[in-house]
N, C-alpha and C positions, 0 to 999 in steps of 0.2 A: 518696507518703505514704499509709498505709492509711486506710480510712474512719474518720472520727471516731466514737467511741462516746458515746452519751448518758450524762451523769453520773447519779449516784444522786439520786433525788428525795427531799428531806427531808420535805416535806408537813406541817409543823406548822400548826395553825390560829392565827389571830390572837387572842392572849389574854395576860393578864398572868401566868398560871401558867407556871413554868419549862418551856422547850422544850429537850430534851436532844439531844446528838449521836445520830444514828442508830446502831442496834445494830451494824451491820456496820463502821461507822467506828470506834466505840469499841473493838471487838474487835481490829481491825487495828492500832490505835495502841498497845493494851496488849501485843500480841504482837510488835510490830515489833522486828527485830534490826538492829543498826548495820552492815548490809551494803549494798554497791552494788546498785542495782536493775538488772534486765536492760535497762531503758530508759535507763540511764546512757550507753550508747554513742551516744545521740542528743544528748548534751550535751557541749559542748566549750568549751575556753577560747579557741579561735580557729576558729569554724565558718565555712565559706564561704557558707552559705545559711541563716542563722538566721532563723526566722520570728518568734521572740519573744526579747527580751533580758530576762532576769530579773535585776533589780538589787537587791542587798541592802546596806543601809547598816549597818555594824557598828561598835559602840563598846563595848568591855568586855562582849562577849556570850558569854563562855566557857560560861556555864550554859545558854544557849538555842540557840547557833548550830548545833550538831549536829542538833537537832530540825528547825530551819528548812531547812538544806541537804539533809538526808536526805529530807525531804518533797518537795523539788524533784526529787531523783534518783529517787524512787519514782513519778513521774508516769506515768499511762497515756497511750496515744495515739500514741506514737512521733513526737512533734512536735519538729522541729529547733529547739533553743534554745541560747542561750549564757547562762552564769551569770557575772555580774560582781559582785564584792564590793568595796566601798570601806571600808577600815579607817581610822577617824578617830582615829589616834594612840592606839590602845588600850594600856592598861598591864597587862592581865591575861594576856597571852600568846595571846590568841585569834587574832591575825593569823598568828603562827607555826604555830598549830594548823591553821588553814585551809590554809595553804600546804603543810603536810606531809600532810594527810589528804585533801585534795580537789584532785587534779590537774586536774579538769574546770573549776575556777574560775579566772577571770582576776582576780587580786587586785591592787587598787590601794591602795598604802600611802601614807598621809599622815603626814608627820613632825610636823605640828601639828594640833590639833583645829579643824576648820573649820565644824562644825555639820552638821545633818541635811540642810538644803536644799542647801548647796554639795556635800555628798557625792553626793546624787542627781543634781545637775547634772553633776558629773564623769563619773558612770557613763553618763548619758544621752548626753553628748557623744561617748562612745566606742562606744555601742551600735550594732549593725548590723542589729538585728531590725526587722521591720515594726511590731511592737508592743513596748511596754515593760510589764513587770510589776514595779511597785515593791513590795518586800516587806520588812517590818521583820525584823530579826534575831530578834525574839521572837514571830514569827508562823510557823505551819506549815500548809501546804496539805493539803486532803483529796486522796486519790489521783487523783480525776477533775477536779481544779480547772482545769488548763490546757485540757483538752478542752472543759469547760463554758464557760470564758471565750472560747475561740476560736469555738465555735459561736454564742455570744451576739453576739460582734463581727461575725461574718459574716451574721447575721440582720438587722443594722441597715442602714437605707438611707443613713446618713451616719455620720461619726465619732462615737464615744461613749466616755465614760469609764465603766468597768464595775468593780463590786466584787461581793463575794459575802457571803452570810450569815456573820456573825462570831460565834464561840463562845468563851466563857471557857475558857482552857486548863486551869484548875484544877477547875472544877465541871462543865464541858461544857454549861452553860446558854447558850441563844441570847442574844446581847447586842443585835444589831440586824441588820436587812436594809437597809443603807444608812441615810442620815440625812435627816430633815426639819430645818428650821431655825425658830427663833422670830424675832420682829422684830429682836432684838439679836444675831442670828447665833450663838446658842448651839445646839449640836447636840441634836436630839431623836431618839432611836432610833426607827426605823421597824420595827414588828413585824408589819405587815400583809403576808402573803404575796401578796396581790393587788396591792399597790402596787409596781410594778417600776421606775417612773421616780421618782427621788428628787432632793432638792436638793443633796446633797453625799455624800461617802463618806470613810471613814477612810483615811489614807495608809498604814496598816499593810499593806494589800493593795489595790493600785490598778492597774488595767489601762487603758492609754491608747495610742492609736495614736501612733507616734513622730512622724509629721508634725504631729499636733495639738499634742503636747507642745512641739515646736520653734516652731510658729506662735504659741502662747500665751506661750512663753518659760520654761516649766517653773516651778520654785519660785523665788521671789525670794530670793537668797542673804542679803539684809539682814534677812529674817525670822528667820534662824538656825534655828529650829525652832518647831513648833506653828502651826496654822491655815494652813500652806502648802497642805494638801489643800483647805481651804475656798477659798483663793484660786484654785487651779487649776480647781476645779469651777465656781466663780462666773464666772470669765472665760470658760471654755469654753462655759458656758450662754449668756452674753451673745453669743457668736459663733455660736450656733445649735446647738451640740452638746448631746446628752442625757447625763445621768448616770443609769446604770441598775444594777440589782442582779439577779443571776441567780436563777432560781427554785430551783436545786438546787446541790449541792456546798457549799463553804464553806472556812473556815480557822479555826484555833485561835489565840488571842492571849493572851499573858501581859501583860495590860493593866497599864501603869505600870512595867514592868520597866526601861525605858531611862531614864526621868526621874523616876519616882516619882509616886504619886498617881493620880488619874483613876478611882478605884473606891471602893466602899463597904467598910468594915471594921466588922463588928459593927453593921451597919445605919447607920453614920455615914460620911459622905463624908470622905475624907482626900486631901489634895493637898499639893503642895510649893510653896514660895515661888517657885521658878524657873518651875514649870509655870504657876501662876496669873498671874505677871507677864507672861510671854511670850504666854500665851493672850489675856489682855485687850488687850495692846498690838496684837497682830497681828489680832485680830478688828476692832479699831478701824480698822486700816489697810484691811482688806478692805471695810468699810462705806464708807470714804471713796472707795475706788477703784471700787466696783461698784454701789452703790445709785443708782438713778435720782434725779436732782436733787430733785424734789418730796419723795420719801420721805426723802432724806438730810436736807433742811432740817427735816423734821418729827421724825425719829427721833433724829438725832445729839444735839441738845440734851437730849432726854429721857433718852437713854442716858447722857450725861455726868452728869446729875443723879443718876440711879439708881446709877451707879458710885461717886460720892462718898458717897451714903447707905450703900451696901453697905460701903464701906471704913470709914466711921465706926462702923457697927454691929459689924463684925467686930473692929475695934480695941478697942472697949469690951468686948464679950462675951468675947473671948479675952485681954483685958488685954495686947495687943501693939500699941502705937501705931505701930510700924514698918510694919504692914500697909498703912496708908493711905499712908505716905511711900515705900514700896518697891514697891507694886503699882499702886495706883489713880492717884495723882498722876502717876507717870512714864508710865502708859499714855495719859493725856490730853496731857501735855506732849510726848510723842513725835509727836502729830499736828501740833503747831506746828513742832517741830524738823525734821520730815521733809516739811513742806508743799510745798516745791518739787519734790521727787522724786514725791510723791503726785499733785500737780497734773499734772505732765508725763506720768506713767504713766496717769492717769485719761483724759487726752485721747487717748492712744494706744489704750486699751481701747475707749473709746466711738466712736472712728473706725472700728472694725471691728464694732460692734454690729449684730446681725441680728434681734433680737427686740424687740417693744415693751416698755416699762417694766413694765407690769403682769405680763407673762409671766415676768419674773425672779422673782416671788414665788410661782410655782407650786411646790408642795411645802413651803411655809411653813405654820406654825400660829400662831395668835394668842396662845395662852397662853404666857407667859414660862416657859422651862424652869427657870430658877433658882427661881422661885416654887414650881413643882411639886416640885423637889428639896428645897427648904426644908421644905415641908409633910410630905414623906415621910421625910427623913433628919435634919432639924434643921440647925443652924448647922454648916457644914463646919469641919473641923480642918485647919489649915495648918501644915506643918512648916517651920520657918525654917532 
C-alpha cells in the first residue's frame, strides 16, 4: 500500500457563525463528473484483503445514492476496500440502478423492509474488513475521508469509534464535529475544533473497528432506527473505547432525507411523527441500559416528568392531542414493555464495564438541548 497522505485541513475556528466547506472541496464537488475514479480498481465486490468494509444502507435513495457511491469511488489513498449496499426493499428502482451501474458493489437485497439497524447488522455480518465504515445513502465523503479516518484509527492506542466533521449538503455549513450530550441524551453539536474526544457521533458516517462492533453487538435490531448510534457509542465508551472526531476532512449530509425532519426550515424546527416517536423511545432505552445506577435513579423520573409536560404542551399548542398518545406515552410504556430485555442486556453491558461511572458523563453538558432549541427556534412543528 502506498504511503497514506494527510487529508485537507479544514481549520475553522469555534464560533456560531457559519463555517463553510473549504474552497477546494466545494470546487471539486461542483465540477465532479459521474465517472469511475482511478482509485476504483482498489474497490471490489469480493476483495481478498479488504482493510475497510464500507456499508451503505439504502432505502428509496435514488436521488442521493449516486452522490454517495461516487464519493466512495473517488477516494484517495489506494486503500483496499469493499463496498456493501443493503437495499431495504426499495420501491423507487434504486436497487436495480445500483446493480446495473456499480459492479464494484456487493448488493444485498431484502424482500421486506427490516429497518436501518437490521440492514447494518446484515452488512457487518458479511464484512471482511478490519474496519467498518457505516455510511448513510444520503451522505457523501470528502475525497480524503478514508485516508484521514485510517490515519486517525492507527494513531490510537486502543479501539475507537471515529467520525468526521459533518456539513450540510445544501448550504455547505458545518453542522457538527461529533456530538456532546445533555443529561437526557439529546445530542448537542460539538463545534469546537479543539475537542476531539466526544460523547457520541452520528450514524450517517461512523468508522468502527470490526472487532469492537462485534464485541458490542452492533446496533440492536429491535431499535429499528434512530439512536442506534447513541447506543453503540455509549456501550463502547463503557467498555473503555473512545469516540473521536477527525481534525480534518469530512462528509456532506442531506439531513432528514431518509425519514424526514431533523433540521430547521425558515428558522423553525420541523420533524416527523415517526422520527420523534422512535427517537424518544430509543433514547429512553439507552438511558436504561447505560446510565450508572445512581444517575439513572435521579434522571429517569425527572426525564419522564419532562416528557409528559412536553407532550401536553405540544398537543395544546399544535392542537394535536395525538402527539401525547402517539409519541410520549408509548415511549414511556415501552420501558415497561421491554423491561426484561432491558434488564438482561444492562447486566451484560455492565459486566464488561471498564470505566468508573462518573467517566461516562465525560463530554456531557448540563444545559438541556431542547431548552436551547426552544429559545432559538420556538415550538417545533411535527408532521403527522
